[in-house]
C-alpha positions, 0 to 999 in steps of 0.5 A, spaced: 522 381 534 524 388 531 530 384 527 525 379 525 520 384 523 525 387 519 527 381 516 520 379 514 519 386 511 525 385 506 523 378 504 516 380 502 519 383 495 522 377 493 517 372 495 512 377 491 516 376 485 516 368 486 508 368 487 507 373 481 512 369 477 508 362 479 501 366 478 503 368 471 506 361 469 499 358 471 495 363 468 499 362 461 498 355 461 491 356 463 490 360 457 494 356 452 489 350 454 483 354 453 485 356 446 486 349 445 480 347 447 476 352 443 480 350 437 478 343 438 471 345 439 472 349 432 475 343 429 469 339 431 464 344 429 467 345 422 467 337 421 460 336 423 458 342 419 462 338 413 458 331 414 452 335 415 452 338 409 454 331 405 448 328 408 443 333 406 446 333 399 447 326 398 441 324 401 437 329 397 441 327 390 439 319 392 432 321 393 431 324 387 434 318 383 429 314 387 423 318 385 426 318 378 426 311 378 419 311 380 416 316 375 420 312 370 416 306 372 409 309 371 411 313 365 413 307 361 407 303 364 412 298 367 410 297 374 409 289 373 414 288 368 419 285 373 425 284 368 425 292 365 424 294 372 430 290 375 434 293 369 432 300 371 434 299 378 440 296 377 442 302 373 440 307 378 443 304 384 450 304 381 449 312 382 446 312 389 449 310 396 444 305 397 446 298 398 440 296 394 434 298 391 427 294 392 420 294 390 415 292 395 408 291 392 401 291 395 401 283 396 407 284 400 412 281 395 419 284 394 422 285 387 430 284 388 435 287 384 437 280 382 430 279 378 427 274 384 420 276 387 420 274 394 414 274 399 416 278 406 409 278 409 411 275 415 416 281 416 414 287 412 407 290 411 406 294 404 399 297 407 403 300 414 409 302 410 405 306 404 401 309 409 407 313 412 408 316 405 415 318 403 419 317 409 426 315 412 425 309 417 427 307 424 433 302 424 431 295 423 434 288 421 434 287 414 430 281 412 435 279 406 442 281 409 440 280 417 444 287 418 442 293 421 439 298 416 435 304 414 430 304 409 428 310 405 421 309 401 418 313 395 411 311 393 410 309 386 403 312 384 399 312 378 392 315 377 392 317 385 393 309 387 400 307 390 402 301 385 408 300 389 414 302 394 421 304 391 425 302 397 433 305 398 436 300 403 442 303 407 446 298 411 448 302 417 455 298 417 456 302 411 455 309 413 461 310 417 465 310 410 460 314 407 460 320 412 467 319 415 469 324 420 476 327 417 478 331 422 485 330 426 487 325 420 481 321 421 482 319 428 475 323 430 469 319 430 462 320 428 455 318 430 448 318 427 442 318 432 435 317 431 432 322 436 425 318 435 428 312 439 435 314 441 438 308 436 444 309 433 444 309 425 451 310 424 457 309 429 464 308 427 467 308 435 463 302 438 463 295 435 455 294 435 450 299 434 446 301 441 441 306 443 443 312 446 437 313 451 439 306 454 446 308 455 448 309 462 450 316 463 458 317 462 462 321 468 463 328 465 469 332 466 469 338 470 465 344 467 461 340 463 457 336 469 450 340 468 450 338 460 444 333 459 446 330 453 441 325 452 435 330 453 439 335 448 439 329 443 431 328 444 430 335 443 435 336 437 439 341 440 446 343 439 452 343 444 458 340 447 460 336 452 466 332 455 466 326 459 470 319 461 469 314 455 466 307 458 470 304 452 477 306 454 477 310 460 480 316 456 477 323 456 473 325 450 470 331 447 464 331 443 460 336 439 453 334 437 448 338 432 441 336 429 442 334 421 438 338 417 435 332 414 431 327 417 430 326 425 437 325 426 442 328 431 450 328 429 455 327 434 463 328 433 467 325 438 475 326 439 479 323 444 483 328 449 490 325 447 488 326 439 485 333 440 490 336 444 496 332 442 500 339 440 498 341 447 501 335 450 507 336 447 507 343 449 505 341 456 511 336 456 516 342 454 512 347 459 513 342 465 520 341 464 520 349 464 516 349 470 521 345 473 527 349 471 523 355 473 522 352 480 529 350 481 531 357 479 526 360 483 528 356 489 535 358 488 533 365 488 529 365 494 535 361 498 540 366 495 535 372 497 534 369 504 541 368 505 543 375 503 537 378 507 539 374 513 546 376 512 545 384 511 540 384 517 546 381 521 551 386 519 546 391 520 544 389 527 552 388 528 553 395 526 547 398 530 550 394 536 557 397 535 554 404 534 550 403 540 556 401 544 560 407 541 554 411 543 554 408 550 562 409 550 561 416 548 555 418 552 556 414 558 561 414 564 564 407 564 565 407 572 558 409 574 554 408 568 551 415 568 552 420 562 559 423 561 561 430 560 560 429 552 552 428 554 552 433 559 555 439 554 550 436 548 544 436 553 546 443 556 547 446 549 540 443 547 536 446 553 540 453 551 537 453 544 530 450 545 529 454 552 526 450 558 521 451 563 521 449 570 528 447 570 532 444 576 539 443 576 544 441 582 552 440 582 554 435 587 562 434 589 565 429 593 568 431 599 575 428 601 576 424 595 583 425 594 584 424 602 581 417 601 585 415 594 592 417 598 590 413 604 586 407 602 588 407 595 584 408 588 580 402 588 576 405 595 576 411 591 573 408 585 568 405 590 566 411 593 565 414 586 560 408 584 556 408 590 555 416 590 553 415 583 548 409 585 544 413 590 544 419 585 541 415 579 536 411 583 533 418 584 535 421 577 536 415 572 536 419 566 538 426 568 544 425 572 551 426 569 559 425 572 563 431 569 569 430 573 573 425 578 568 427 583 563 432 580 556 430 578 551 434 575 543 434 575 539 437 569 532 436 571 527 439 566 520 440 566 519 439 574 516 443 579 520 446 584 517 442 590 518 436 587 525 437 585 527 439 592 524 433 595 528 429 590 534 432 592 532 431 599 532 424 598 539 424 594 542 427 600 539 423 605 541 416 602 548 419 601 548 421 609 546 414 610 551 411 606 556 416 610 558 419 604 560 427 605 558 431 599 557 438 597 551 440 593 548 446 590 541 447 587 537 452 583 530 452 580 527 456 575 520 456 572 522 460 565 530 459 563 532 464 558 539 463 560 541 456 562 548 458 564 546 463 569 542 457 572 548 453 572 552 458 575 548 459 581 547 452 583 555 451 582 556 457 586 552 454 592 555 448 591 562 451 592 559 455 598 557 448 601 564 446 600 567 452 603 563 450 609 565 443 609 573 444 609 572 450 614 569 446 619 575 441 619 571 435 618 575 434 612 581 433 616 578 427 619 577 420 616 569 419 618 568 414 612 571 408 614 570 403 609 563 403 608 562 405 601 566 400 598 
């Protein structure tokens, strides 16, 4: 678990670098896309402003021409001189955007530019049109050509009476050429909607003129779901929207705004592949770079993973070797107790720091040399091992083997009674194993000089050793092979 935790910790920086790189790349692309969108809306807005201005200027000029023609008819008293009127109209019409100019009379007859006068009473009512005064008509089917058209009407008034109506006819099919969107090399589309009834006055995208208010709602793109285009057009608002085209399924971007003249709304539309052509090329480049970047990041991650894993493995091996070296340096190989090196280091540390409630004991096997001589060193080693085992059971981290048959216990922070009880347990265990050993113990509550305490315990051990040999027990073999 520690190795796994260390490995994960070391992998955090490269993973963070990869994540930061990915986030920055995505953020950069998002910023570029947003700038392209803003650029697109700017182009469409400028295009709409240009067309809007053209419509206002040209219609104002053409309405002025119609009014001049009407005034000329009155001033020259030629309202009924059809030949002269036709000549004037033909001269004026050449300067206008009108497909033709008609003159409608109170008897519901129309003077055509050809000089012919026809009755249109079943299609046109002079009284109804005259009642509206000067105005732009809704879209209607032209009685002469049969095409969709709009009509601008200027009354011809003499002495307060409307003598005739000067009507400028504009066929809707001709309007895209008059007010063409020049944005994106002419690949943007422009439409004019009559907000009064939703009918298309101009549409250079679809084949037939329709009615916006009757159209099915388009599938709007993300971020534009709340735009109600039809309602905005009804209210002659300015705005933007993006949707999926019903004609070709392509994403389309639209800027819409009211025209500064008449009840018209201007729509400028561009397809995504046209508006973002430069972005699409850039996207292809960015996609290639993203693949290269992903490969490099993957290689970097793999290299880092292998390197960190190998370094962690090397570190663990070094740690294991260090631990093994430490074990060898501080542990006795036969008994697994701490050795003399550890004893010296521990005693020195206690001596420097000073300890309280310290118990020490020296233990020395009796008759080990006799066992080695008579039964062999393997039996002697078994005797040492079993002795250490009993000591270790009571003092697992406080026992040391400092010589062939010598052991020491350094128990810090232990009460006198507890220390005595534990040493008694060691003695009983060794006696039950039929192991003869001499033990010297000493305890002190405050140890200013550890050497003195050790010396006291050592002297007691030697006193025990002396008594053992003086008793003659050391000359008899009482152990047998119980300790093997």
